[in-house]
OpenMM code with the backbone's topology and positions (N, CA, C; nanometers):
from openmm import Vec3, app, unit

residues = "MET ASN ILE SER GLY MET ASN ASN SER PRO GLU ILE HIS ARG LEU ALA ASN SER ILE ALA GLY LEU VAL THR VAL ILE THR GLU LEU ILE ASN ALA LYS VAL LYS GLU ALA ASN ALA ALA ARG VAL ALA VAL ASP ALA VAL LEU PRO GLN GLN VAL SER GLN PRO ILE VAL LEU GLU GLY TRP VAL SER LYS LYS GLY VAL ALA GLU HIS PHE ASN ILE SER VAL ARG SER ILE ASP ASN TRP MET LYS ARG GLY MET LEU PRO TYR ILE ARG THR GLY LYS SER VAL ARG PHE LYS LEU SER GLU ALA GLU GLU THR LEU ASN HIS CYS PHE LYS ILE ARG GLY ARG".split()
positions = [
    Vec3(1.4521, 1.2882, 5.5979),
    Vec3(1.4311, 1.1452, 5.6076),
    Vec3(1.5597, 1.0766, 5.5661),
    Vec3(1.6007, 0.9760, 5.6387),
    Vec3(1.7243, 0.9055, 5.6036),
    Vec3(1.6951, 0.7893, 5.5089),
    Vec3(1.8009, 0.7284, 5.4586),
    Vec3(1.7873, 0.6232, 5.3583),
    Vec3(1.7193, 0.4998, 5.4155),
    Vec3(1.7509, 0.4622, 5.5385),
    Vec3(1.6896, 0.3422, 5.5944),
    Vec3(1.5402, 0.3606, 5.6149),
    Vec3(1.4954, 0.4776, 5.6510),
    Vec3(1.3535, 0.5048, 5.6672),
    Vec3(1.2822, 0.5064, 5.5328),
    Vec3(1.3524, 0.5435, 5.4267),
    Vec3(1.2942, 0.5508, 5.2938),
    Vec3(1.2708, 0.4112, 5.2362),
    Vec3(1.3573, 0.3158, 5.2702),
    Vec3(1.3436, 0.1809, 5.2183),
    Vec3(1.2173, 0.1126, 5.2680),
    Vec3(1.1711, 0.1492, 5.3822),
    Vec3(1.0538, 0.0843, 5.4396),
    Vec3(0.9251, 0.1632, 5.4174),
    Vec3(0.9314, 0.2747, 5.3468),
    Vec3(0.8122, 0.3580, 5.3324),
    Vec3(0.7111, 0.2892, 5.2417),
    Vec3(0.5832, 0.3126, 5.2647),
    Vec3(0.4777, 0.2514, 5.1829),
    Vec3(0.4827, 0.2965, 5.0359),
    Vec3(0.5275, 0.4200, 5.0139),
    Vec3(0.5350, 0.4676, 4.8759),
    Vec3(0.6354, 0.3867, 4.7946),
    Vec3(0.7466, 0.3529, 4.8566),
    Vec3(0.8495, 0.2747, 4.7875),
    Vec3(0.7954, 0.1356, 4.7557),
    Vec3(0.7233, 0.0758, 4.8470),
    Vec3(0.6659, -0.0574, 4.8238),
    Vec3(0.5614, -0.0515, 4.7118),
    Vec3(0.4760, 0.0516, 4.7114),
    Vec3(0.3774, 0.0660, 4.6038),
    Vec3(0.4446, 0.0872, 4.4687),
    Vec3(0.5495, 0.1685, 4.4692),
    Vec3(0.6231, 0.1923, 4.3451),
    Vec3(0.6876, 0.0634, 4.2958),
    Vec3(0.7476, -0.0139, 4.3837),
    Vec3(0.8111, -0.1407, 4.3456),
    Vec3(0.7070, -0.2389, 4.2926),
    Vec3(0.5926, -0.2455, 4.3562),
    Vec3(0.4858, -0.3341, 4.3091),
    Vec3(0.4321, -0.2896, 4.1728),
    Vec3(0.4180, -0.1591, 4.1524),
    Vec3(0.3706, -0.1078, 4.0240),
    Vec3(0.4701, -0.1399, 3.9131),
    Vec3(0.5970, -0.1218, 3.9425),
    Vec3(0.7001, -0.1519, 3.8423),
    Vec3(0.7014, -0.3007, 3.8115),
    Vec3(0.6898, -0.3842, 3.9126),
    Vec3(0.6869, -0.5287, 3.8902),
    Vec3(0.5661, -0.5676, 3.8057),
    Vec3(0.4508, -0.5059, 3.8305),
    Vec3(0.3316, -0.5339, 3.7503),
    Vec3(0.3495, -0.4885, 3.6061),
    Vec3(0.4109, -0.3728, 3.5882),
    Vec3(0.4375, -0.3219, 3.4546),
    Vec3(0.5326, -0.4137, 3.3787),
    Vec3(0.6348, -0.4604, 3.4453),
    Vec3(0.7298, -0.5536, 3.3830),
    Vec3(0.6585, -0.6826, 3.3434),
    Vec3(0.5689, -0.7306, 3.4254),
    Vec3(0.4937, -0.8523, 3.3949),
    Vec3(0.4072, -0.8332, 3.2698),
    Vec3(0.3376, -0.7205, 3.2614),
    Vec3(0.2520, -0.6926, 3.1456),
    Vec3(0.3359, -0.6817, 3.0184),
    Vec3(0.4479, -0.6107, 3.0243),
    Vec3(0.5356, -0.5962, 2.9079),
    Vec3(0.5887, -0.7318, 2.8641),
    Vec3(0.6291, -0.8146, 2.9582),
    Vec3(0.6793, -0.9483, 2.9265),
    Vec3(0.5718, -1.0319, 2.8592),
    Vec3(0.4483, -1.0247, 2.9076),
    Vec3(0.3380, -1.0993, 2.8457),
    Vec3(0.3116, -1.0511, 2.7034),
    Vec3(0.3161, -0.9192, 2.6821),
    Vec3(0.2965, -0.8656, 2.5473),
    Vec3(0.4070, -0.9116, 2.4518),
    Vec3(0.5299, -0.9077, 2.4969),
    Vec3(0.6421, -0.9519, 2.4135),
    Vec3(0.6283, -1.0999, 2.3810),
    Vec3(0.5943, -1.1807, 2.4793),
    Vec3(0.5773, -1.3244, 2.4544),
    Vec3(0.4644, -1.3517, 2.3548),
    Vec3(0.3559, -1.2745, 2.3649),
    Vec3(0.2445, -1.2917, 2.2704),
    Vec3(0.2884, -1.2558, 2.1285),
    Vec3(0.3633, -1.1478, 2.1132),
    Vec3(0.4119, -1.1076, 1.9809),
    Vec3(0.5100, -1.2102, 1.9243),
    Vec3(0.5954, -1.2657, 2.0078),
    Vec3(0.6898, -1.3684, 1.9624),
    Vec3(0.6138, -1.4926, 1.9160),
    Vec3(0.5084, -1.5318, 1.9895),
    Vec3(0.4277, -1.6471, 1.9491),
    Vec3(0.3585, -1.6203, 1.8157),
    Vec3(0.3060, -1.4972, 1.7960),
    Vec3(0.2419, -1.4615, 1.6691),
    Vec3(0.3421, -1.4683, 1.5540),
    Vec3(0.4610, -1.4155, 1.5770),
    Vec3(0.5631, -1.4160, 1.4726),
    Vec3(0.6047, -1.5582, 1.4379),
    Vec3(0.6192, -1.6426, 1.5387),
    Vec3(0.6552, -1.7821, 1.5137),
    Vec3(0.5446, -1.8555, 1.4388),
    Vec3(0.4198, -1.8285, 1.4736),
    Vec3(0.3078, -1.8923, 1.4046),
    Vec3(0.3026, -1.8468, 1.2587),
    Vec3(0.3272, -1.7190, 1.2357),
    Vec3(0.3280, -1.6677, 1.0981),
    Vec3(0.4420, -1.7296, 1.0190),
    Vec3(0.5577, -1.7439, 1.0811),
    Vec3(0.6724, -1.8034, 1.0130),
    Vec3(0.6448, -1.9495, 0.9779),
    Vec3(0.5811, -2.0219, 1.0691),
    Vec3(0.5471, -2.1621, 1.0424),
    Vec3(0.4484, -2.1702, 0.9271),
    Vec3(0.3502, -2.0790, 0.9234),
    Vec3(0.2516, -2.0786, 0.8148),
    Vec3(0.3190, -2.0484, 0.6810),
    Vec3(0.4102, -1.9531, 0.6790),
    Vec3(0.4809, -1.9192, 0.5552),
    Vec3(0.5697, -2.0354, 0.5126),
    Vec3(0.6390, -2.0967, 0.6060),
    Vec3(0.7252, -2.2106, 0.5735),
    Vec3(0.6444, -2.3270, 0.5181),
    Vec3(0.5204, -2.3421, 0.5642),
    Vec3(0.4369, -2.4518, 0.5160),
    Vec3(0.3860, -2.4240, 0.3747),
    Vec3(0.3570, -2.2979, 0.3428),
    Vec3(0.3014, -2.2622, 0.2127),
    Vec3(0.4108, -2.2406, 0.1086),
    Vec3(0.5231, -2.1864, 0.1489),
    Vec3(0.6283, -2.1474, 0.0554),
    Vec3(0.6778, -2.2596, -0.0335),
    Vec3(0.7079, -2.3787, 0.0168),
    Vec3(0.7556, -2.4829, -0.0736),
    Vec3(0.6533, -2.5219, -0.1797),
    Vec3(0.5249, -2.5102, -0.1509),
    Vec3(0.4215, -2.5441, -0.2475),
    Vec3(0.4150, -2.4395, -0.3587),
    Vec3(0.4359, -2.3131, -0.3257),
    Vec3(0.4240, -2.2064, -0.4233),
    Vec3(0.5479, -2.1922, -0.5101),
    Vec3(0.6647, -2.2183, -0.4570),
    Vec3(0.7883, -2.2001, -0.5307),
    Vec3(0.8297, -2.3334, -0.5899),
    Vec3(0.7620, -2.3723, -0.6964),
    Vec3(0.7944, -2.4984, -0.7604),
    Vec3(0.8952, -2.4780, -0.8726),
    Vec3(0.8990, -2.3571, -0.9302),
    Vec3(0.9935, -2.3275, -1.0359),
    Vec3(1.0869, -2.2172, -0.9899),
    Vec3(1.2120, -2.2212, -1.0348),
    Vec3(1.3041, -2.1144, -0.9952),
    Vec3(1.2621, -1.9819, -1.0577),
    Vec3(1.2888, -1.8752, -0.9872),
    Vec3(1.2548, -1.7418, -1.0350),
    Vec3(1.3667, -1.6953, -1.1275),
    Vec3(1.3282, -1.6536, -1.2470),
    Vec3(1.4253, -1.6060, -1.3445),
    Vec3(1.4128, -1.4549, -1.3542),
    Vec3(1.5220, -1.3863, -1.3270),
    Vec3(1.5216, -1.2415, -1.3373),
    Vec3(1.5545, -1.2012, -1.4802),
    Vec3(1.4762, -1.1103, -1.5316),
    Vec3(1.4956, -1.0651, -1.6691),
    Vec3(1.6086, -0.9635, -1.6728),
    Vec3(1.6951, -0.9778, -1.7703),
    Vec3(1.8047, -0.8844, -1.7858),
    Vec3(1.7718, -0.7742, -1.8849),
    Vec3(1.8633, -0.6815, -1.8963),
    Vec3(1.8502, -0.5704, -1.9898),
    Vec3(1.9300, -0.6040, -2.1148),
    Vec3(1.8795, -0.5628, -2.2311),
    Vec3(1.9475, -0.5894, -2.3574),
    Vec3(1.9740, -0.4579, -2.4307),
    Vec3(2.0676, -0.4633, -2.5234),
    Vec3(2.1056, -0.3461, -2.6018),
    Vec3(2.0101, -0.3267, -2.7197),
    Vec3(2.0325, -0.2169, -2.7946),
    Vec3(1.9534, -0.1930, -2.9162),
    Vec3(1.9696, -0.3077, -3.0131),
    Vec3(2.0917, -0.3542, -3.0252),
    Vec3(2.1188, -0.4641, -3.1177),
    Vec3(2.0425, -0.5900, -3.0744),
    Vec3(2.0386, -0.6159, -2.9433),
    Vec3(1.9657, -0.7316, -2.8925),
    Vec3(1.8163, -0.7236, -2.9204),
    Vec3(1.7596, -0.6042, -2.9058),
    Vec3(1.6165, -0.5852, -2.9342),
    Vec3(1.5915, -0.6020, -3.0838),
    Vec3(1.6801, -0.5431, -3.1650),
    Vec3(1.6641, -0.5536, -3.3106),
    Vec3(1.6703, -0.7000, -3.3540),
    Vec3(1.7632, -0.7762, -3.2981),
    Vec3(1.7737, -0.9187, -3.3318),
    Vec3(1.6500, -0.9947, -3.2854),
    Vec3(1.6006, -0.9600, -3.1667),
    Vec3(1.4833, -1.0296, -3.1121),
    Vec3(1.3615, -1.0100, -3.2034),
    Vec3(1.3412, -0.8877, -3.2513),
    Vec3(1.2258, -0.8588, -3.3359),
    Vec3(1.2571, -0.8764, -3.4845),
    Vec3(1.3803, -0.9117, -3.5164),
    Vec3(1.4242, -0.9339, -3.6541),
    Vec3(1.4013, -0.8089, -3.7403),
    Vec3(1.4463, -0.6938, -3.6860),
    Vec3(1.4364, -0.5658, -3.7563),
    Vec3(1.5723, -0.4966, -3.7469),
    Vec3(1.5836, -0.3809, -3.8102),
    Vec3(1.7105, -0.3077, -3.8090),
    Vec3(1.7226, -0.2227, -3.6824),
    Vec3(1.8476, -0.1889, -3.6506),
    Vec3(1.8732, -0.1006, -3.5364),
    Vec3(1.8141, 0.0378, -3.5656),
    Vec3(1.8120, 0.0767, -3.6906),
    Vec3(1.7535, 0.2051, -3.7301),
    Vec3(1.6041, 0.2103, -3.6963),
    Vec3(1.5339, 0.0994, -3.7137),
    Vec3(1.3918, 0.0950, -3.6755),
    Vec3(1.3769, 0.1141, -3.5249),
    Vec3(1.4676, 0.0554, -3.4484),
    Vec3(1.4654, 0.0734, -3.3014),
    Vec3(1.4838, 0.2210, -3.2695),
    Vec3(1.5794, 0.2877, -3.3353),
    Vec3(1.6011, 0.4310, -3.3139),
    Vec3(1.4746, 0.5108, -3.3444),
    Vec3(1.4097, 0.4790, -3.4551),
    Vec3(1.2862, 0.5497, -3.4912),
    Vec3(1.1768, 0.5289, -3.3870),
    Vec3(1.1596, 0.4054, -3.3425),
    Vec3(1.0576, 0.3770, -3.2413),
    Vec3(1.0880, 0.4493, -3.1108),
    Vec3(1.2169, 0.4577, -3.0757),
    Vec3(1.2548, 0.5299, -2.9537),
    Vec3(1.2189, 0.6776, -2.9668),
    Vec3(1.2491, 0.7387, -3.0828),
    Vec3(1.2196, 0.8808, -3.1041),
    Vec3(1.0701, 0.9077, -3.0974),
    Vec3(0.9895, 0.8155, -3.1450),
    Vec3(0.8427, 0.8311, -3.1427),
    Vec3(0.7827, 0.7988, -3.0059),
    Vec3(0.8641, 0.7456, -2.9142),
    Vec3(0.8132, 0.7088, -2.7819),
    Vec3(0.7374, 0.5783, -2.7823),
    Vec3(0.7629, 0.4958, -2.8824),
    Vec3(0.6906, 0.3693, -2.8952),
    Vec3(0.7617, 0.2537, -2.8243),
    Vec3(0.8802, 0.2786, -2.7728),
    Vec3(0.9595, 0.1711, -2.7146),
    Vec3(1.0190, 0.2185, -2.5823),
    Vec3(0.9829, 0.1547, -2.4702),
    Vec3(1.0383, 0.1978, -2.3410),
    Vec3(1.1846, 0.1562, -2.3289),
    Vec3(1.2653, 0.2465, -2.2751),
    Vec3(1.4084, 0.2181, -2.2580),
    Vec3(1.4635, 0.3025, -2.1442),
    Vec3(1.5854, 0.2692, -2.1035),
    Vec3(1.6574, 0.3525, -2.0075),
    Vec3(1.7918, 0.3882, -2.0691),
    Vec3(1.8408, 0.5035, -2.0332),
    Vec3(1.9699, 0.5481, -2.0831),
    Vec3(2.0634, 0.5624, -1.9638),
    Vec3(2.1782, 0.5011, -1.9727),
    Vec3(2.2821, 0.5153, -1.8709),
    Vec3(2.4070, 0.5638, -1.9428),
    Vec3(2.4322, 0.6930, -1.9324),
    Vec3(2.5437, 0.7519, -2.0061),
    Vec3(2.5118, 0.7488, -2.1546),
    Vec3(2.6013, 0.6890, -2.2335),
    Vec3(2.5790, 0.6763, -2.3778),
    Vec3(2.5078, 0.5466, -2.4127),
    Vec3(2.4892, 0.4617, -2.3160),
    Vec3(2.4309, 0.3299, -2.3389),
    Vec3(2.2785, 0.3341, -2.3228),
    Vec3(2.2095, 0.2578, -2.4084),
    Vec3(2.0640, 0.2469, -2.4009),
    Vec3(2.0313, 0.1004, -2.3784),
    Vec3(1.9391, 0.0726, -2.2836),
    Vec3(1.9031, -0.0654, -2.2511),
    Vec3(1.7513, -0.0811, -2.2496),
    Vec3(1.7086, -0.2037, -2.2820),
    Vec3(1.5669, -0.2370, -2.2915),
    Vec3(1.5399, -0.3657, -2.2148),
    Vec3(1.4158, -0.3792, -2.1672),
    Vec3(1.3669, -0.5082, -2.1177),
    Vec3(1.2798, -0.5657, -2.2282),
    Vec3(1.3105, -0.6862, -2.2708),
    Vec3(1.2370, -0.7453, -2.3829),
    Vec3(1.0888, -0.7600, -2.3532),
    Vec3(1.0547, -0.7962, -2.2299),
    Vec3(0.9127, -0.8152, -2.1974),
    Vec3(0.8353, -0.6837, -2.2105),
    Vec3(0.8950, -0.5728, -2.1648),
    Vec3(0.8285, -0.4427, -2.1771),
    Vec3(0.8195, -0.4002, -2.3227),
    Vec3(0.9260, -0.4258, -2.3990),
    Vec3(0.9256, -0.3906, -2.5408),
    Vec3(0.8169, -0.4686, -2.6145),
    Vec3(0.8075, -0.5984, -2.5885),
    Vec3(0.7043, -0.6806, -2.6534),
    Vec3(0.5649, -0.6323, -2.6182),
    Vec3(0.5428, -0.6047, -2.4915),
    Vec3(0.4108, -0.5599, -2.4470),
    Vec3(0.3729, -0.4276, -2.5137),
    Vec3(0.4662, -0.3340, -2.5181),
    Vec3(0.4393, -0.2039, -2.5782),
    Vec3(0.4149, -0.2169, -2.7283),
    Vec3(0.4987, -0.2941, -2.7955),
    Vec3(0.4831, -0.3087, -2.9402),
    Vec3(0.3558, -0.3849, -2.9755),
    Vec3(0.3187, -0.4825, -2.8952),
    Vec3(0.1918, -0.5518, -2.9194),
    Vec3(0.0743, -0.4558, -2.9073),
    Vec3(0.0855, -0.3641, -2.8132),
    Vec3(-0.0214, -0.2644, -2.7940),
    Vec3(-0.0238, -0.1657, -2.9109),
    Vec3(0.0941, -0.1207, -2.9573),
    Vec3(0.1022, -0.0202, -3.0645),
    Vec3(0.0661, -0.0785, -3.2005),
    Vec3(0.1074, -0.2027, -3.2282),
    Vec3(0.0912, -0.2605, -3.3605),
    Vec3(-0.0130, -0.3689, -3.3673),
    Vec3(-0.1008, -0.3758, -3.2696),
    Vec3(-0.2017, -0.4806, -3.2676),
    Vec3(-0.2953, -0.4624, -3.3869),
    Vec3(-0.3110, -0.5687, -3.4621),
    Vec3(-0.3994, -0.5655, -3.5781),
    Vec3(-0.5396, -0.5985, -3.5308),
    Vec3(-0.6319, -0.5106, -3.5592),
    Vec3(-0.7685, -0.5308, -3.5141),
    Vec3(-0.8489, -0.5981, -3.6234),
    Vec3(-0.9300, -0.6932, -3.5826),
    Vec3(-1.0177, -0.7634, -3.6766),
    Vec3(-1.1314, -0.6746, -3.7230),
    Vec3(-1.1944, -0.7133, -3.8309),
    Vec3(-1.3030, -0.6306, -3.8858),
    Vec3(-1.4312, -0.6600, -3.8192),
] * unit.nanometer
topology = app.Topology()
chain = topology.addChain("A")
for resn in residues:
    res = topology.addResidue(resn, chain)
    for name in ("N", "CA", "C"):
        topology.addAtom(name, app.Element.getBySymbol(name[0]), res)
């Protein structure tokens, strides 16, 4: 069969129509997903300014000395609490760092005075 006879064959026309239909369906699906994404973005943009009324403050890490000053105790007490596993910390090389919020939460749990 030569090329000119192939261009007019019914199989080629059916294949072209099938591909065109497939392209149409894919385009409709993509457009629907884009509309959903835009609607979600509009909803988030509408809610976000109401929820973020205060700036977000990221908590930093402090040294043993900083924790000792915060709790008004000695650095030696911090060392003892670390050895007993009463104080969460991370070690990076020779340096030890704490998050004050985690330290407070843990110490409140460990030293909570119970009523009678």
